[in-house]
N, C-alpha and C positions, 0 to 999 in steps of 0.2 A: 504494500500499499504506499501511497506518495503522503506526504506530510499534509496535504490539503485534506485528503480523503480520510485521514485519521482524526483530523481536527474537525470535519464535519461529523464523523461518526461518535465522536466523545461528547460534541454539542447536542446531539440527536440524543444521545442516552441520557445526559443531564436533564434535558428538557423534558424527555419521556417520564422521567422518574419522579418529576415535580408534581406535587399534589396541588390540585386547583379547587378551591372552596370558597365561597363566600363566607366572610367573618361578619357576624352580627356585632356590632359595638356596644350595644345594650348588654350583652351577656359576656363581653370578653373577661372580665375580672372573675366572675364566677366560674368560666369554663377553664381558664388558664392560671389562675391566682396571680396575675400580672397585668398591668395595663398596656404592657408592650403588644401591639396589635401585629407589627413586623417587625422582625429583628433576628438576632443571633441568640446562642446559649450564652449565658443561662437564663437570658429573659425569655426567649422563645425557643421551645426544642426543636430538634432537627427534623422530627417526623411531622411537626405541625404545619398546616397550609400557609401560616404566617413567616415561615422560617426564610431568611435571606442572607447573602454572604455580603450585602452591599448597602442595605437601607435600614433605617429603624424608624418605625412611627409608634408613637405612644399616644392613646387615648385617654384623656383626662377629664373625668365627669364628676363636678362638684369641687368646691374649694378645698385648697390644701393649707397647711399652715405655713406661712412664709418664711418662719424660722427653720423650717425642715429643709429648706434648700440652701446651700452656700452659695455665696457670690463667687463664681468660678469661670475658668476657661478650660477648654480641651487642648491637651497638648500636641495631638495630631491635627491635621488642616481639616477639622470638622466644621462643616456649615450646619446651623441650626435653625429651624424655620418654626415658628409658631403660628397657627391658625385658629382663630376664635370662631367656634360654631354657636356659640350660645352666651350671653352675658359679656364680660369684659375681664381683662387681665392688664396689670401694667408691668411693665419690665424696667429694670435698670439696666443699661448698657454703659461700659467705659465710664461709670461714676459721673458721667456728665449730665444726662438727660433721662428722663423717666418717659416712655413710651406707653400710653395707654390705647389698648386694642379693644374695638367692640366687634359685634357679630360680623360675620364674613370680612374681616381684615386679618392681614397676615402682616408678618415681619421677619425678615432674615438676619440671623446674627453671623456675622463672618466670622472665619477662623481666628482663633486666638485673642478674641475679645471677651473681657469679663461681662457676665451677665447673671441675672436673676430674677424670678418673677417675685415681685414684692406685694402685689396686691391682687386678690381675685374676688369678683362679684358671689354671692351666695348660689346663684344658678349657672355658674360657668360652666361650659363645656368646650374642650379644646385640644387640638393635635400638637404634637411636639414631632417634627421629622428632623432625622440626622442622616447626614451622607457625607464622606462615606462612615461606616459604623463606629462606634466609640464604645468604651465602657467608662465606667467610674474610676478605675487605676489610672486613666489618663486624663484626669481632672487635677487642675491646680486650683485650690483657694487662693483668691484675690482679697487685699486688703480692703475695706470698705471705708 
């Protein structure tokens, strides 16, 4: 076999072994025990339809305690995006400005930028998207 044929065969094998299934956001935490909808171990198991080598999506429904999240940045060149589905959130980015996001608004946090969600409305629902993938071991706490 030539190199191109081998690559095509491996690609086909990888694609055919992927599980394709709808994921219900309302049930994700009960079904998986985590709010990560798409991701990598340890957040999402390899046999889950939400397993991905390159993308992480977290579904957050309801307010969190802002003290639970540290003001931080990721050591890899991670881009993080927040998309508000309902309610509002306020982010602190680079210590300079607070950004308030409302329903159907999004913000991209560029790599190596200190950031933290500092406020949540009571009825909040939002997605956090990271690419490429990251884990908390690659996070550095910033001075507030």
